C-alpha positions in Angstrom: -13.2 -12.9 -21.8 -10.6 -10.5 -20.3 -11.5 -9.2 -16.5 -9.6 -7.2 -14.4 -9.3 -7.2 -10.8 -8.7 -4.4 -8.9 -7.1 -4.4 -5.1 -7.8 -1.1 -3.4 -5.7 -0.2 -0.1 -6.4 2.0 2.6 -3.8 5.6 1.8 -2.9 5.6 5.1 -1.3 1.8 6.1 -1.8 0.3 2.3 -3.4 -2.0 4.4 -6.1 -4.1 2.0 -7.9 -4.2 5.4 -10.9 -1.8 4.3 -14.8 -2.2 4.3 -17.2 0.3 3.1 -18.8 3.1 5.6 -21.4 4.8 4.0 -20.9 7.8 1.8 -19.4 11.1 2.1 -21.0 14.5 1.9 -21.3 14.8 -2.0 -22.1 11.5 -2.4 -18.8 9.4 -2.6 -18.9 5.9 -1.0 -16.3 6.3 2.1 -14.2 3.4 2.7 -12.5 2.2 6.5 -9.4 1.0 7.2 -9.5 -2.3 9.9 -5.9 -1.2 10.8 -5.4 1.9 10.9 -9.3 3.2 11.0 -8.4 6.3 9.1 -11.2 7.1 6.9 -11.8 8.2 3.0 -12.2 8.0 -0.2 -10.7 5.3 -2.3 -9.8 7.7 -5.6 -10.1 11.9 -4.6 -11.0 14.1 -7.4 -8.2 16.5 -7.7 -9.9 19.5 -8.8 -7.3 21.9 -10.2 -3.8 20.7 -12.2 -0.8 23.0 -10.7 -1.1 24.6 -14.6 -5.1 25.7 -14.4 -4.0 26.7 -10.5 -1.0 28.8 -11.7 -3.9 30.3 -14.6 -6.0 31.3 -11.9 -3.3 32.9 -9.7 -0.7 34.9 -12.7 -4.9 36.2 -13.6 -5.3 37.7 -10.1 -2.1 39.3 -10.2 -3.2 41.9 -13.2 -5.6 42.7 -10.2 -9.1 42.0 -10.7 -12.1 41.8 -8.1 -11.1 38.0 -6.1 -15.1 37.9 -7.6 -14.2 38.6 -11.4 -11.9 35.8 -10.8 -14.7 33.7 -9.2 -17.2 34.7 -12.4 -14.6 34.2 -15.5 -12.9 30.7 -13.9 -15.6 29.1 -11.8 -13.5 28.6 -8.8 -14.6 29.6 -5.2 -13.0 32.6 -3.7 -12.8 30.4 -0.6 -10.4 28.6 -2.4 -8.7 31.4 -4.4 -8.3 32.6 -1.0 -6.5 29.7 0.7 -4.1 29.4 -2.8 -3.0 33.1 -1.7 -2.6 32.1 2.2 -0.3 29.6 0.9 1.6 31.4 -1.4 
């Protein structure tokens, strides 16, 4: 039998001295680094790929409303607004 072990490290300081520290608002486990004090999820989810983001922004340039983009692509208006601000 082959057993693989994964050693998780802090995303801030690359230390392996991390402990579990509850859950975030979405129910994912939070971890806290004992070295730098950073608290975060070990493997954050990336909601939109760069290709998908470019597709949604290109569709917005065709002049539908933000609510229309929300209905078609399922992206929230707040996310679309933040992408437009970043340019």
